[in-house]
N, C-alpha and C positions, 0 to 999 in steps of 0.2 A: 123875406124878399119876394116881391111880386114876380111871378113866373112869366108875366107878359111884358116885363121891362128889360131893356138892355141899356146899360150905362145911363140909367135914370130916365129913359125915354120908352114910351110904349112901342112895342114892335108889332108889326102886322104879320099875321099868320101867313105862311106860304100858300099860294094857290096851287102848287104842285100836288099831285096825287101822292099821298104818304106811302112810303116804301115801294114806289114804282121806279124802275130803272129806265130813265129817259134816254139811255143810249141803245135801247133795244130796237130792233127792226120795227118799223111802223110808220104810219102817217099821222102827222100832228098839225092841227090848225092853230095858228098863232096870230095874236094881235099885239102890236107894239104901238104905244101912244107917245106923242111928244110931251115934253115937260109942261105941266099945267095945261095940257090939251090945247096949246097954242096952234093956231092955223099957220103953218110954216111952209107948206108944200104947194102953194098955189090956191086956186079956187075952183069950185064947181060951177060951170056955166052950161046950161042946157043939158044937165045931167051927165056931164063929162068933166073930168079934171083937166084944167089948164095948168100944166106943171110949170114950176119955176126951176131955177138952177138947183136949189136944194133937193127938190123932188128927183131931178135927174141923177144927182149924186146918190141918193138913197136907192134908186133903182139899180144903178151901176153896182153898188155895194151888195145889194141883195143878189143880183145875178152872178156876182163873183164868189159867192159863198162856197160852191163846190170846188173851187180852186184851192181853198184853204182847208176845207173839211171834206175829206175824200168819201165819207159815208153819207154825205148830204146830197139829196136829189130834190130839185125844186119842182113844184107843181104850180097851181094857180097862185097869182099874186096881184094885189092892187094897192095903189097908194092913194090916200085921201088927204085932205088938207091938214089933218092933225093925227093921223094914224096910218098904219099899214096892216093889211091882212095877208096872210100867205099860208100855203101848205108846204111843209117840209116833210120829206120822206127820208127816214134814216134806213140805209141799206148797208149792213155790215158784211154782206157777202164778199165785197172786194177785200176787206180786211181779213176775213176768215180764210179766203183762198190764197191770200198773199199775191194778188194780181200785180204784176209789174207794169207800171204805167210808162208811156212814152217819155223820153228824155226831153221835155219841153219846158219853156219858161212861160208863165202866165202873168201878164201885167194887169194888176187890179187897181192901180192908182196909188197904192201905198208903197209897197215894195214888191219886187218880182218874187213869185212863188215857184219854186222848182217842183215839177210833178214827177221828177225822177225818183226811183227807189221803190221800196216795198211799202205797201200800205198796211199798217198794223193797228192803229189806234181807233177804237170806236168812240167818236166824239158824241157827247150828249146834246140834247136839244138846248139846254141852258148854255153850254159852251158855244154853240153855233149862234144863238141869239146874242150872247154877250159880244162875240166877235163882230156880228153885224152892227150892233149899236156902237161899238168902239170905232170900227172902220168908218162908218158913215158920219158919226159926230166929229171925228178928227178932221175928215175932209171938208165937212161943212164949216167947221170953225176956222179952218185955214182959208176957205173961200170968203167967209164973212169977216175975217180978222178978229175973231172972238175966242182966241185960244183958251181952252180949258172950260169953256162955258157948258153947263149941263144942257143937254139937248133932248134926251129921252127920259120918260118916267123910269124909275129904278127897276120896276118889275114889268112883266108882260103876262098876257093871258094865254093859256094854252088849253087845248082840248085834244084828247087822244081819239083819233078817228077809228071806229070799231068795225065798220063794214063798208061794202061798196055803195050801198044806198046812202049812207051818211056822207061818204066822200062825194058822191054826186050832188047831194043837197048843199054841202059846204062850198063846193066849186061854184054852184049856181049863186049862192049867197055872195061870194066874192065878186063874181061877174056883175051882179046887179047892185052892188053896194053904192055906186054913185046915184042910182035911182032913189035910194033911201036917205040921201044926205040930209034933206030937210028934217027928217025925224031924228037923225043921229046927232047933228051938229051941236045941239044944246042939251042932249040927253045921253050922257056917257054910258048909262046902263044899256042902251040900245046897241052899243058897239060890239057886244059879245054874243051875237046871235040871240 
């Protein structure tokens, strides 16, 4: 049996770092691309994104992640016509200290999320990104009346940020991303720094 096949199809090796625990405290740079790299989030005009409603939904879902994943802290983020770049910081100190959160309800556009109770689960980067993709795809499909349509690529790119200099460089890359759109839009290998 071919070890690179599953159910008769070739499988793509994971881009995740082997044997690394992605629920550990740290900063992670992620890139999530649309299915078939379709330009779905508006267009770049004068080196700035002119967002459409789908882009607004994606932004709302991204910004809502900490309401669902209590160890998720958001840093720089940008949406481009066919992908998003962002930095997620996983901070399990809340879970480790059992910090009691205020008894509030957060509205994220899907269902209310109670922030009451004890925080105990250290969510992994994959769980957080899976939630982001699920929440945003569901809301966009509702908006477009395209229920169940695949919206995102099945995988995402990640990079573990190892030091402050790298964090500063990646933040700058995210901020300047619209300036590089002409290089990136037809060369997908340029999407990942």
